[in-house]
N, C-alpha and C positions, 0 to 999 in steps of 0.2 A: 321778958321776951314777948314781943307782940303775938297775941294769941292767933290772929288771923294768918300771920306768916308761919307759925308753927303748923297750923292746919294745912296751909298750902304745901309746906315741905313734906308733911306726912302723906298727903294725898298724892304728891308727886312720886313718892317712893312706891306706894301701892299701885298707882296708875302706871308706873314704869314697868312693873312686873307684868301687868295685863297687856299693855301696849307692846312690850317685847314679845310676848306670845303671839300677838296679832301679826307683827311684822316678820317674826321668825317662822311662821307656819310654812311659808313658801320654801325657806331654807331647810326646814325639817323634812318636808315632803320631797325635796329635790332629789336626794339619792334614790328614793323609791321610784319616782316618776321618770327620771332619766333612764333608769335601767329597765323600766317597764315599757316605755314608748320609743326609746332610741332617740337619736339626734333629730331626725326629721319629725317624728311624732311629737317630741317634746317642743320643738319649734312651733308646730301647729297648735299645741295645747296652750302655749304662752300667748300666742296671738289671739286665740279664741277667748281666753280668760280676760285679757286686758281689754279686748273689744267689748265684751259683755259688761265689764265694770264701767267702761266709758258710757255705754247706753243707760245703765242703771243710774249713773251719776247725773246724766241729763234728765232722766225721768224725775229725779229729786227736785228739779226746778230751782236749785240753789237754796232750798229750804233748810238743808243741813247747816249752812253758814248762818242762816237766820235763827234757827233754834239755839245754836251755840252762843249767839250774841244776845238773844232776848230772854230765854228761859231763866238765866241767872238773875235777871232784874224783876221777875214776876214775884209779887209778894204772896200770892195765893197759889199753892201747887196745883190746885184743881184747875185753875185757868191755864196753867202750863200744860197739863195733860190734855185739856180740850184743844189747845193749839196743836198738840201732836196728832190727835185724831184728824183734825182738819188737814194737816200736812200730809198724812198718810192717804187721805182721800184724794187729794190733788195728785199725789205721786201715782196712785192707781190709774187714774185717767191718762196721765202722761205715759205710763208704762205701756198701755195698750197701743198708743200711737207709735212708740219705739218698736214694739213687736211687729206692728204692721210694716214699718219701714224695713226692718230686718227680713221679714218674709219676702217682700218684693225684691230686695237686692241680694238675697242669699246666694243665688246661683252665680251672679257676677263676682261676689266677694270670694266664693270658694275657688273660682277659676283664677282670680288675680293673686290671691295671697295664700291659699291653702292647698295648692298643688292639684286642683281639678275638682270637678263637680261631685266626685265620690264623697267629699266631706260635707256636702249640702245637708244631709240628714242630721249630722252632728250639730251644724249651725242652727238648724230649726229647733232642735231640742234645747240648745243653749239659750235660745230666746226666752224660754220660760223662766230663766234665772233673773230676768230684768225686773219684774215686779217684786219678786221675793228679795233680791239683793238690795233694790232701792228702798224697800220698806225697812229691811233690817238695818241699813245704814242710818235711817232716821231714828229708829228706836235706840241704837247704840249712841248716837249723838245726843239724844235726849238724856240718857243716863250720864253722859259726860257733862252736859250743861247743868244738870241737877246735882252734879258732884257726888253721884251715887257710885262710888268707886268699887264697893264690894260687889254689887250686882253686875256692873260692867265687867269686872275681872272674871266673875263666874261665867258669863256668857261667852267671853272671848276664849277662856280656857276650854269651854265645851266645844266651841267651833274648832279650835286648834287640835284638840284630841280627835275630833271627828275627821279632820283633814288627814291626820296620820293613819287612822284606821282605814279610810278610803284608799289612801296611797298604798298602804301595805296590801290591802285586798287586791288592788289593781295589779300589783306585782306578782303575788303568789297565786292568784286565780287566773292570771294572764288575760285580764280584761282590757278592753280598748277604750278609746276616748269617750264614746257615747256613754258607756257604763260609768265612767268617772263623772261626767256631766250630770247624769241622773242622780248619782250618789250625792254630789254636792248640792243639787237642788233639794233633795230630801233633808239633808243636814241643815241647810240654812232655814228651811221652812220650820223645822223643829225648834231651832234657836229663836226664830222670830216669834213663834207661839209662846215660848217660855218668857221672852221679854215682854210681850204684850200682856200676858197673864200676870206678870209681876206688877206692871203699872196699874192694871185693873184692881189688883188686890189692895194696893196702897192708896190709890187715888179715886178708884171707882170709874164708872162710865159717865162721861159728859158729852153731850151732843156736839158734834163738830160744828164750828161756827166759821163758815167760809168768810164772812165779812171781817172777822178778826185777823184774817190772813193778809189784809192789805199792807200793813207795815212790814210783814215778813216778806211778801212778794217784792215790795219796793226795795228792800235791802238785799234780798237773795237773788232776784232775777238778774240784776246786772252782773252778779258773780257767777251765774250759770255758765256763761262761756268760759269762765276761769277753769272749771273742771275739764272742759274740752282742751283748753290751752295747756293746762298742766299735763294732760294726757299726751298732747303733742310732744312736749318736752321730755316727759318720762318714758313714753313707750313707742312713739312713732318710729324711732330708729330701728326697732325690730322689723317694721314693715318695709323700711328702706332696704335693710339688709336682706330680707326675704325676697324682695323684688329684684334686686341687683345680683345677689349672691346665692339665693336659695334658702329654704327653711332650715337646712343643716347649720349654716352660719348663724342664722338668727337664733337657733336653739343654743348653740355654743355661747353666743354673746349674752343671751338671757341668763345663763348660769353665772357668768362673770359679773353681770350687772347685779344679780341677786346677792352675790358674795360681797361686792362693794357696797351695796345698800345697807349692810350690817352697821355701817357707821351711823346711819340714821337712827338706829335704836338708842343711841346715847342721848339724842334730843327728844325722842318721843315721850319720855316721862314728863318733861316740863310742859309740853304742849297739851298734855291730858287735862291740866287744870289752869294753864296760863290765861286763856281768854276768859273763862268763867270768873276766875279770881280778879283779874284786872277790870273786867266789866262791872263787877259789884263795887270795887273800890272807886272806879271812875265815876259811877253814878252819884256817889255821895261826895265827890271832890277830894278824895284822898290820893292826890297825885304823887306825893312822895312814896306812898306805898306801891303805886304802879311802877315807879322807877326802880324800887327795890326788887320787885318781881322780875322785871326785865334784866336787871343786873344778875340776879340769881340764874336766870335762864341762859344768859350768855356764858357764865363762868365755868361751871362744873362740866357741862357736856363738852365744851371745847377742851378742857384739860384731859378728859378721857379720850376724845376723838383723835388727838395727836398720836399717841402711841398705837391706838387701834388701827389707824390708817397705815402706819409704818408696818405693823405686823401683818395686816391683810396683804399689803404689797409684797413684803418679803417672803411670805409663805404662800403666794398665789397658786403655784403649781401643786403644792402639797394639799391645799384646801380643796382645789378642784378634784384632785384624785380621791379625796374622801367623800365629797358630796355628790360626785358624778363619776364619770369614767374618763379614760384617756382621750376619748373621742371629743370631749368638750374642752380640751386644753386651749388656753389663750395666753397672751403675753401678760407679764406683771403690770405693764403700763396700762392695760385696759382696766384692771381692777383698781390700780392706784388712782387713775383719773376719775373713775366712777365714785370711789369712796370719798375722794376730796370734793368732788362735785356735790355729793349728797350732803356733806357737812356744810359746805357753803350755802346750799339751798336752805338749810335749816337756820343758819345764821340770818339770812334774809327774812325768813318767816317770822323770826322773833321781832324784827323791826316792823313787819307788816301788822303785828298786833295793834300798834298805835293807830294805823289807818282804819282797822276794824272798829276800834273804840269810837272813832269820830264818824263812823258810817260813811267813810270815803270809798265806797265800792268802785266808783268810776276810776279812781287813781290805781287801785289794785288791778282793775281790768286793763287799764292802759299799759301797765307794766307787763301783764300777762300776754297781751297782744304783741308787744315788742319782742318779748322773749321767744314766743312761739314762732314769729316770723323769722327771727334770726336763726332759730334752730332748724327750721325747714330749709331755709336757704343754705345754711352751712352743711346740713346733711346731704343736700342735693349735690353739692360739690365734693364733699369729703368721702361719703360712703362708697360711691362707684370707684374711687381711686384707691382709698386706703382701708376700706372694709370696716371691721370692728374697731380698729384703733382710731379711725377717723370719726366713728360714731361716739366713742368715749371722749375724745378731745373736744368734739362739738358740745357734748353735754356739759363738760367742765366750763367751757367758755360761756355757754348760755347761762348757767347758774351764777357764774361770777358777775356778769353784767346785770342780771336780774336782782341779785342781792345789793349791788351798788346803787341801783336806781331806787330800790325800796328804802334803803337806809337814808338816802338823800331826801326823799319825800317825807319820811316819818320824822326826821329831825326838825322839819318846819312846824310840826304839830306839838311834839314833846321833845325838847332838847335833852334827851337822856344820854349819859356818857357811854361811849363805846370803848371797851377795855383793850385798847391797842397795846398798852404796856404789858398787860397780863398775857396777851397772845404772844408777844415777842419773848417773854420769859419762858412760856411753855415750849415754844419752838427751840429756844436755846437749850432748855433742859433736856429735850429729846435728842440732841446731837449725839451723845454716846450710843443710844439705842440705834439711831440711824446708821452710824458707822459700823456697829456690830452686825446689823442686818445686811449691810452692803459688803463688808469684808470678812466677817467671821463665819458665814454659813458654809464655807468650804470644809471646815473641820467638823465633820458630822458628830464626832464623839463629844466635842466640847459645845456643840450648838445649844442644847437646852440651858446649860449653865451660863453661857454668854448672854443669852436672851434674858434670863432672870436677872443677871447683873445689870443689863441695860435698863430694864424696867425699874429696878431698885434705884439706880442712879437717877432716873427721871423723877421719881418721887422725892428722893433726897435733895436734888437740886431745887425742886419746887419749894421745899421747906427752907432751904438756904436763901432763896430769893424772896422769901416772905410772902408767898402767894396766899397762904391761908391766914385768915384773920381770927383774932380771939373771939369775936362775937359769933363767928361761924361754928366754933367748937361749942359755945354755949347753946346755939340753936340745935346742934346735933343732940346734945344731952336733953334738951327740952322735947324734941321730937320723940326720942326713945322713951322718955319718962312720962310723957303726956298720955292720958288714957282717953281723952275726949277727942272726938273727930271734928268738933266744931268749936268756935270760940265761946 
C-alpha cells in the first residue's frame, strides 16, 4: 500500500474531526443564540458575523490561498514560517484599512441592514475582529499547509469549546450582541497567541521578508476577489432577505441554511489535506497519485452526502425545533435545496484543485465572477417575490453552474475521471430511504425503525452494486494499523 496515500487517508480522518468541529460550531451555538437574541437579534448577529468575516478575508489579501499552495513545496520549514510572518505583517496593514472603511460606513450600514443606528456601537466593536480573525485564518491555514493536523485540531477544538461557553453565557446571563462580540474577540485572540507560540516553539523567529512575498501576492491577489465573490454567493442572500423582508426572515433563513450546510461537513475532511497532498505530488510529477487523491475525494463524501441530504430534508421541521424555536420554522424545500447546493459546491471545489495546481488563478476568478453575477441577478428577481425559498433555489442553481464550469476547465488540464456511474449507483441505492422518508413518516411509532431499515438498505445496495473495492479495504487496514504519520 502506497505510504503517501496511507498518510493522506489518516490525515483526512484526523482533519475531518477538527474541520467538523470548525463547521459545526455555528450549529452547536445556534440553539443558545437563537433563544438568547430572538429572531430579529439573531438575524442581526448573522449579518454582523458574516460581514466581519468578509472584511477579515479581504485583509488576508489572498495570502491564505498562497500559503496553502506554496508551504507544502518548501523544503526548509524555517523559510515557510518566515513567509507566514511576512503574510501576517501584510495582513495587519490591510486590516487597518478595512477598519477605517468600516468606521466611516458604520452608520449607513446600521441603518440599511441592522434596523437603525442603535446598532452602530456594536458594529464599531466588531471591527476589532478584523485583524484578529484575519491573522488567525492565516495561522490555521499554515498548519493545514504544513499538515500539522494535531495542532490544527487542538486550536479548532479550543475555539469551538469557547464558542459554546460564550453562547451559554449569553443565554444564562442575558447578555446582548456587544457582549458576544467582545467575548469572541477575546477568544480568537487567545487562540491566535497559542498558535503563534506553537510556531515559534518549533520553528523559531525568522525576520519577515517582504520581498519573498512576490510569488505569494502574484498567486493570491487574483484570488482575493474570490473571497468576496464566495461571500456574495454564500451570504448575500441574508442581506437581500433583510432588505426586502426584514431581519426576522433573514434570521429564520440563516437557521435553515446552517442546517443544510451540515452536508458540507462530509467533504471538509478531504479538503483539509487535498491541496497540500496534491501539490507535493504535482511538484515531482506523480500525476497518477494526484488522480488517485481526486478519486478518493469524490467518492466517499458523495456516498455519505446522499442519505444525509435526504435525512436533513425529511426531518427539517424536527431539526429546527431542536436547534432553534418554532419562530425559525421554514419549509423542507429550503433545507433540501441548501444541502444539495452545498454538496454540489464541494464537488466543484474538488475539480478546482487542478486549477490551483497549475496556478490558474485567473480561471478560478472568472468562474467566481460569473457565479456571483448570476447569484445577485437571480436573488434580485427571486427574493422579493418568493422570499427564503427563492434564495435557496437561487443558491442551488448558482452552485450547479459554478461546478459545471469548474469541471469543464479542470478537465483540459488533467483529464481525471468523474465517477458518474458511482453517483448513479448511490442515488439508486438511496431510493428505499427516500420512499420511507416521503411516505413512512406519518406512522410515528414506526418512524425510527423504518429510517434504520432505509439506511441499512442503502449500505446493502451499495455492497450489492460493487461500489467498494478490495484495495479500499486494504487501505482501511493500513490506515488503522500504521503508526507513522508520514511516509
